[in-house]
Structure formats: structure tokens, C-alpha cells
C-alpha positions in Angstrom: -19.7 -3.0 5.4 -19.8 -5.6 2.6 -18.3 -9.1 2.8 -16.4 -11.0 0.1 -14.9 -14.5 -0.1 -17.1 -15.9 2.6 -16.3 -13.0 4.9 -12.5 -13.2 4.5 -12.4 -9.7 3.0 -14.5 -6.7 4.1 -15.2 -3.5 2.1 -16.1 -0.2 3.6 -16.8 3.0 1.6 -16.1 6.2 3.5 -16.9 8.9 1.0 -14.1 9.0 -1.5 -12.0 6.5 0.6 -12.3 2.8 0.1 -11.2 0.6 3.0 -10.3 -3.1 2.3 -9.9 -5.3 5.4 -8.3 -8.7 5.6 -10.7 -10.4 7.9 -9.0 -13.6 9.1 -8.0 -12.6 12.7 -8.1 -16.2 13.8 -5.1 -17.0 11.6 -3.5 -13.5 12.1 -4.9 -12.5 8.8 -2.8 -15.0 6.8 -4.0 -15.0 3.2 -5.0 -17.9 1.1 -5.6 -17.7 -2.6 -9.3 -16.9 -2.2 -8.5 -13.9 0.0 -5.8 -12.5 -2.3 -7.9 -12.9 -5.4 -10.9 -11.2 -3.7 -8.7 -8.3 -2.7 -7.4 -8.1 -6.3 -10.9 -7.8 -7.6 -11.9 -5.2 -5.1 -8.8 -3.1 -5.8 -9.5 -3.3 -9.6 -13.0 -2.0 -8.9 -11.5 0.8 -6.9 -9.1 1.6 -9.7 -12.0 2.2 -12.2 -14.4 3.9 -9.8 -15.3 7.5 -10.4 -16.4 7.9 -6.8 -13.3 6.7 -4.9 -9.9 8.4 -4.9 -7.8 6.8 -2.2 -7.8 3.2 -0.7 -6.7 1.8 2.6 -5.5 -1.8 3.2 -5.7 -3.1 6.8 -6.0 -6.2 8.8 -8.8 -7.0 11.2 -7.8 -7.1 14.9 -4.3 -6.7 16.3 -2.3 -8.0 13.3 -1.9 -6.6 9.8 -1.0 -9.8 8.0 1.2 -12.8 8.9 1.7 -13.7 5.2 0.5 -16.7 3.3 -1.8 -19.3 4.7 0.8 -22.1 5.5 -1.9 -24.8 5.7 -2.7 -24.1 2.1 1.0 -23.9 1.1 1.7 -27.2 2.8 -0.8 -28.9 0.5 1.7 -28.5 -2.3 -0.5 -26.0 -4.2 2.2 -23.9 -5.7 -0.3 -21.3 -6.9 -1.8 -21.0 -3.4 -0.2 -17.6 -2.7 -1.3 -15.9 -5.9 0.9 -13.0 -4.7 2.9 -12.6 -7.9 0.9 -14.7 -10.3 -0.4 -13.1 -13.5 -3.9 -14.3 -12.7 -5.1 -11.9 -10.0 -1.7 -11.4 -8.4 -2.5 -8.4 -6.3 1.1 -7.2 -5.9 2.2 -7.6 -9.5 1.7 -4.0 -10.4 0.9 -0.7 -8.7 -2.5 1.0 -9.2 -3.0 4.4 -10.7 -4.5 5.7 -7.5 -2.9 5.9 -4.0 -3.2 3.1 -1.5 -2.3 3.5 2.1 -1.5 0.6 4.5 -2.9 1.0 8.1 -0.6 -1.4 10.0 -1.2 -2.7 13.5 0.8 -5.5 15.0 2.8 -7.9 12.9 3.3 -7.1 9.2 5.5 -10.0 8.2 6.4 -12.4 5.3 3.8 -12.0 2.6 2.1 -9.3 4.7 5.2 -7.2 4.4 4.9 -7.6 0.6 1.4 -6.3 0.8 2.4 -3.3 2.9 5.3 -2.5 0.5 2.8 -2.6 -2.4 1.0 0.3 -0.8 2.2 3.9 -1.3 2.6 4.7 2.4 2.5 2.8 5.7 0.8 4.4 8.7 1.7 2.2 11.7 0.7 1.7 15.3 3.7 2.0 17.6 3.5 -1.7 18.5 3.9 -2.7 14.8 6.5 -5.3 13.8 7.9 -5.8 10.3 9.9 -8.8 9.2 10.8 -11.4 6.6 9.6 -14.2 8.9 9.3 -16.6 6.0 13.1 -16.9 6.2 12.5 -19.3 9.1 10.7 -21.9 7.1 12.3 -21.7 3.7 9.9 -19.4 2.0 11.2 -17.1 -0.8 9.4 -13.9 -1.6 7.2 -14.0 -4.7 5.3 -10.9 -3.7 7.4 -7.9 -4.8 9.2 -7.5 -1.5 12.7 -8.1 -2.9 12.1 -5.4 -5.5 10.3 -2.8 -3.4 12.0 -3.1 0.0 15.5 -2.0 -1.2 13.9 0.9 -3.2 12.3 2.1 0.0 15.0 1.4 2.7 18.2 0.9 0.6 20.0 -2.3 -0.4 22.0 -2.9 2.8 19.0 -2.5 5.2 16.9 -4.6 2.9 19.5 -7.4 2.9 19.6 -7.2 6.7 15.9 -7.9 6.8 15.9 -10.4 4.0 18.8 -12.5 5.1 18.3 -12.5 8.9 14.5 -12.5 9.0 14.8 -10.4 12.2 11.9 -8.3 13.5 12.0 -4.6 12.9 10.0 -2.5 15.3 8.1 0.7 14.6 11.0 3.0 15.8 13.5 1.4 13.5 11.0 1.2 10.7 10.3 5.0 10.9 14.1 5.7 10.9 14.5 3.6 7.8 11.5 5.0 5.9 9.7 1.7 6.0 7.1 3.3 8.2 6.0 6.7 7.0 4.0 7.7 10.1 3.9 6.1 13.5 0.9 6.7 15.8 -0.4 5.2 19.0 -1.4 1.6 18.9 -5.0 0.9 17.7 -5.2 4.3 15.9 -3.5 3.5 12.6 -6.8 3.2 10.8 -8.1 6.5 12.0 -4.8 8.2 11.1 -4.9 6.5 7.7 -8.4 7.7 7.1 -7.5 11.2 8.0 -4.6 11.2 5.6 -6.7 9.5 2.9 -9.4 12.2 3.1 -6.7 14.9 2.9 -5.3 13.4 -0.3 -8.8 13.0 -1.7 -9.5 16.7 -1.3 -6.6 17.7 -3.7 -7.2 18.0 -7.5 -6.7 14.4 -8.4 -5.3 14.7 -12.0 -2.2 16.6 -10.8 -1.7 14.3 -7.7 -1.9 11.2 -9.8 0.5 12.4 -12.5 3.1 13.4 -10.0 2.6 10.1 -8.1 3.0 8.2 -11.4 6.2 10.0 -12.3 7.6 9.4 -8.8 6.9 5.7 -9.0 8.1 5.1 -12.6 11.1 7.5 -12.9 13.4 4.6 -12.0 12.9 3.1 -15.4 14.6 6.0 -17.2 17.7 8.0 -17.1 17.5 11.5 -15.6 16.9 13.4 -18.8 14.3 11.0 -20.1 12.6 10.8 -16.7 12.2 14.6 -16.6 10.8 14.5 -20.2 8.3 11.9 -19.0 7.4 14.0 -16.0 6.7 17.0 -18.2 4.7 15.0 -20.7 2.6 13.5 -17.9 1.9 16.9 -16.4 0.4 18.4 -19.4 -3.2 17.3 -18.7 -3.0 18.8 -15.2 -1.6 22.0 -16.4 -4.4 22.3 -18.9 -7.3 21.1 -16.8 -6.6 22.2 -13.3 -3.4 24.2 -12.7 -4.6 27.4 -14.4 -7.8 27.3 -12.4 -6.0 26.6 -9.2 -3.5 29.4 -9.8 -6.3 31.8 -10.3 -8.0 30.7 -7.1 -4.7 31.1 -5.2 -4.1 34.6 -6.6 -7.6 35.5 -5.4 -6.8 34.3 -1.9 -7.7 30.6 -1.7 -4.9 28.4 -0.2 -2.7 31.2 1.1 -0.8 30.7 4.4 -1.1 26.9 4.1 -4.9 26.7 4.2 -6.6 24.4 1.7 
């Protein structure tokens, strides 16, 4: 385990899986600028690493992330969040590799923005989601107003955005906000299991399908399909023929990989 930003962020490498941990449990993993920028740098290193295929973002202890560090915000430092800033704004853009959120406890305000930035959210059954910054006049500058309605639909997103009410794991799963719900305190283990499963697949094909799924909204249907086909050419050439041959010879039949 490696420490960054004076221990505010931890890094663990578990084979092809990178685990980034927000390590500020004393403030419910609220993030100041130093924390966000350290995570940005670690995820950029993950992005370019040849040895890591999937990342997990989690919070230390019984809370995923309570959002921005309000003590820092209260100083008047408008750049204190660095959520959406162009200089190391972690949630400004999606990576080219999958990132999973392992959520325990509260995932609220800017913490919700971090979880929405991830591809999937694996949650303990005591998890709580919410736009709690509604209570103290905080607008979202972390991508949440863009990503939340794309995940749960506009009406449900507006429900969360305007009321600031808590959404428990049962409702989150029904909405698609949570992808998988497991027993409390097992979200990290479940996320690691899923991450290793994803890492075992041929990565070029997985990443090009993931890229098309994320970016197809920017195009009309016909253009989006053309982009999908264009992006798949490398995988067809480099891995699909080999994989098809292995399947014909017996590998992967009956759901075994």
C-alpha cells in the first residue's frame, strides 16, 4: 500500500486491478483540493499503465465520500473543489479503461459526483446516495447534473437534485444508480471480484465496446453505429479471429471462460 498527499489517498495494486482509496475517514472522506488532485494523478498513471486494466475507487471506513471539504470551501477558495476544473479536475472526462466504485455508507454531494464518474457502482446494502449539498447552497460542478439523468432518467435525477433527499440502496438498485448491492462491508471484495473478471477478458474489444457505449450519445443512430463499427476494427483484426478459433475448438463453451 502506497500513500499520497500526506496519506489522504492510498494506492493498492492487486495484479491487474488498481485500488484508489480516499483516506480521510475522520471527515467522512470529504475531499479537499490536494486529495482530488492526487487522485487525478493516480488515475492518469493507471490510464497509461500496461500492467493495470481495471481500477476501483473507494472510501476508507464506513463512508464512501461526503463531498467537498467544507472547511476549505468556507475559506472562499473557489478552486478548492477542483472537481470540474481543467487543471486536474478528476471528473472532467472519463478514462479509456473501466473504473468501478466500491460504495459503503454515504455517497453524497461531491461524493455522488465521483461515484457517477465511475462505470459501475457496487454498493453495500447500507449505502445512501444524495445531493446533500442542496442543504447548504452548493451547486454541482462535478459532472453529476450531466451523468445522473443519463443513468437514472431526468425525472428521478430532478427528484434527487431538487429535494436533496437520501436514496437508499434498494431504491438505488431499482433506479440503476447502484449496479450491484451486496452485504455491508463487502463492497470492496465484490468490486475486486468483478474487476478481476473484467481484466481477464481481451482488453481491446472490451474497451472499444465500452467507448462506443459511453460516447454514442453524441451522435445520431446511424452515425453512432458507423462509429461503433469503425472502433471495432482493431479488435476484429487483433483478437476476434483468434477468440473465435479458440471457441470453435472448445474454449468458452457453455459459459465457461
